[in-house]
C-alpha angles and dihedrals in degrees: 000000000000120000136193120210125195121183145159130199126212157254095050122218113190093192100054134004110256120234092254092057092049092049091049091050090050092052093047092047097050096042122105094253129138098223131020126179116181120192139171093256102032148347132236130195137171133197148110112330095248092052094046093047095048089048090050087053094050093044092054096046097044096040093051091045089051092054108273110152093191135023115186117195144172127194122194131184106235100174129012093203118042126203096268090055091047091053093050091049093051088050095248 
């Protein structure tokens, strides 16, 4: 299964990225994900369900430890069968 996660951390600081935002960005960029988009008002990533779920766990823990007072997140199933499963099914 492939998932997409979108999240934001708060409080916002428009002048300088807060520590919790930098930590969340670091977790996302070093995770084993297929696609990562980091923006000033939110972050998006896609990948296999195990990678996305472990990244969500790490983002939540590290961002809260770094001072986030709120983390809003949304997780969507984008494909029930990922490319590895498709290859196995076709006998490759």
